[in-house]
Structure formats: structure tokens, C-alpha cells
N, C-alpha and C positions, 0 to 999 in steps of 0.2 A: 722529294714530294711535297715537300709543301709553298714552290716558284714555281711549279709547273700549275696553268690556264686549263681549267679542264670547262669545257662549252656542255652544258645537259639541254638536251632542248622538254622547258617543260607541253610541249605535246605530246611527244612520251611516258612522261607524270600520268598529264591527265590519261591519257589510250591506253596504260593499263591499272587508274584506283578505281574498285568498283563499283559496281556499276554504272562508269566517268562513259566509256564507251557504249554502251546499253543506249543510249539514254539520246546520246546523239549519232544514231544506226540507222531510223529515217528523214529517208533526203530533204528537201524541201518539194513541194509542190510542185510539179512544171509549170517557168511561168511564161506569157499572153506570147509569142509571137513579135521581136521589133524588127523593124523596119531594116531591110543589108542591104548598108554602102554600099552599093558598087565605087565602081573608074566608068567615067564618064564618056574615057574614050575605049576604053577596052569591056566593058560590060564582067569586068571582073574583079569580084569577094574580096573589095581589103582591108577585111575583119576587125568584127568591137575588140575592146580588152578586157577581159573576164575579168571580176573582180575575185582578191582571195578572202572564199571564205570559211577559210578558215585558224585564218591569222587570229591568234588573240590580238589581244590588248586587255591597259592597264584600265578597267574605270573607272577608281580612285584609289591612295593610299589611305594608311591609318600608323600612325607610326612607321618601324618600319617593313611595317604589311605593305603587302598588293594583293589589289584585286585584280583577280589577273579572268579574265575572259575569255570562252571561245565564242565563236556571232553563233545563235540559234535561229531554226524559221520563224514566221513573220505571227508562228502563232504557240511559240515559245519562248522563255527566259530563258535567257544567255545562262552556261552552264562556269559557275565560276569558283573557284579557290581562293582560299588565304593562300597567297606564296612569299616565301626571301630567299633570294641569292642568297652567299653564305659566302665571307670568304675569308682569306688567312693574313695575319701578319698584316702582310703587304699590298692587302689590300685585291690578290686574285681570286677569281672567284674557287674554287673548291668544293658541290656541297649541292642542295636545292632543299630546300622543309617545303609542302603542301600540304594544308589541308581543307575539310572540306567536310560538312556537317556529315549524319547521318535521322534518319529514321528508321523505326520496324527492322532496331537490326539486336536486342537487347541490349544487353548491360554494353556498350561498346553504342559511339554520340556520334562518335568522328574516326573520317578511318584520318587515315598521311601517306602521302609518300613521302623516303631521303630515299635522292640518287647521292651517293657518292660517288666519285673513281673508282674505274679500273685500275688494279693493282689492290684493289680493301684485301688482305684476309678472309675469308667470306668463311673461313670455317668458327671464327671469333665476335661473329656475327660486331650488329654496331647498337652503342651502348647510347640509353638518354635519360638524363637527368634535367635534373630541372629543381635552381640556385645549386644548393646543399642539400638534400634529400638520395636521397639512394634512388641509381638507381636500374631501369630494366635492361632488360636487353631481346634487342629482337633481330629473330632469321634474313638473313637477302632470299629476296623473290626470286631475281633470275637477275643474267648480265648482257645492257647491249653495247653498242661502240659506244654508244652516248653513253657507258657509268652506272652502275652495278646498284640493287634498286630494292628498298626495303619494305613493302607496303605495314603499316601498324595498325590495331583499334584501339582507338583509346576512353577509354572510360569517362565514364563524370568527371573522378577522384583527380583526375591526368587530364583534366584539357581548366577544373576547379584549381588542379594547382599551376599551370602554366595559366591565367588571368592573376592570380594570385602573384608571382616571380616575378621575376625580374630580368634574366637571362636563362636560357635551355643549351642546354651542353651536349656534342653529338661524339662517342669519342668511336676512334675507325683504327684497323692495327694493317700500318703497309705489309705487303707479303716479302717484302723482298729486306727489310728487317720488322722480322714476325717478335722481336722482343721491346717494341718501338709502342706510342700510342697515342696520336693523331687528335689533340681535342681539338672539333671547333663550334663554337659559340655562336648560339640564337638567339636574340635580342626582344626581350618580352616585351616590349612599347607600342601600344597599338592593337593587343593581341585580344582585349575583347570587344574590343569595337568592329578589328576585321575578321573575331571567328560571329557577328550575328549578322555583317556584310554579307560575308559564304555562301552557293546555297547549300541545299538542304535535301540531302540519295536519300529517296526512299526505299527499302531494301522491298 
């Protein structure tokens, strides 16, 4: 399992994160009509290149965290999350961690999405710990062809622990080897600066 390259889609992560899909549901205002390029001989429309408005981009990086954004309509701010692609010892990507700030969600001040490979034993849940602290267990929300997703809420104490910490650890169990545990390191270098740069979603 550790040698398999897992390619996960951040677009899927953003789509399933609380409040994210809703904020992007509004379509941008219709653009003004542009001049149609016609072939001078046939008079046929030869087409124009269509920009991919949903392509995410890296706005900035802080340590081992990227601020990955989706373009928004001109009158809105881009929607940005903290993002880290997690790799195993050989350098192959195995999981993804994305995080955004929340406002008006009670004791939950941040939401995160953990994406792990298909073939993970879902009944064992995913464990998340910071440094040597006791781990917390989170249920999986669903799986797609991109992987299995756990959508979690973080209290202020959880965020503060990550700001102080050096490393977080995700622990999953392979379905084909239920007696084994796979631990994936999450670097917390740059966490505080990235957290401040991430978008805040209001519930």
C-alpha cells in the first residue's frame, strides 16, 4: 500500500467542505458580448479559447503549507484553504489535508478535510494526533473514486495545539491488512501563518 501513488483531487475536497460549495454556487455575471472571430473566406466562427475559471492556484506558501485558492467572481474574494499533500517515506503522495477557518459555528473554529486512499478500513476511522498528545478519532464521511474523505471540526484547543506543534500524525488501517496501522506525518511548519492566510467561512 505504501508504494502506491494515490492521486486525489483538491476540487473534490473543496466541494465537500462545509459551506464551500454553497459559496461558489453563484454564477458570475454574464460577460459583455465579445467580437466573434470569423474566417474571412468562409465566414465561419473559428472559436475563442475558454478560460478554466475553476482551476485552483497556489497563492502563496508558508513553510510546508500551501494556500490553494479557487477563483471567485470579480466582486468576491477567492476561496482559499490551507493545503498539504502528504507523502510516504519514498515520496509518493498518499493523502491530503486541507483546512479553512469557520465563523459562527459554536466551539468549532476550523473545518478540515482528510483524504486517504481507497482500500482504507472505514470502520476503524481515521486518527489524528499532534506531537505526542493523545489521538482523536474521526469517522469517514464517504468515498469516491478519488479516495475516502473525513470532514472534521476543530476546536480552538485543537488549532492551538497545531500552532504549537512540530508534527501531526494521521493513522489509518488498510482494509486488506486490518492488523496493520499506517501512520502519515503532517508537517506543522508554517501552520500559524497559513492559518491566518486561509479564508474564513461564515455559517
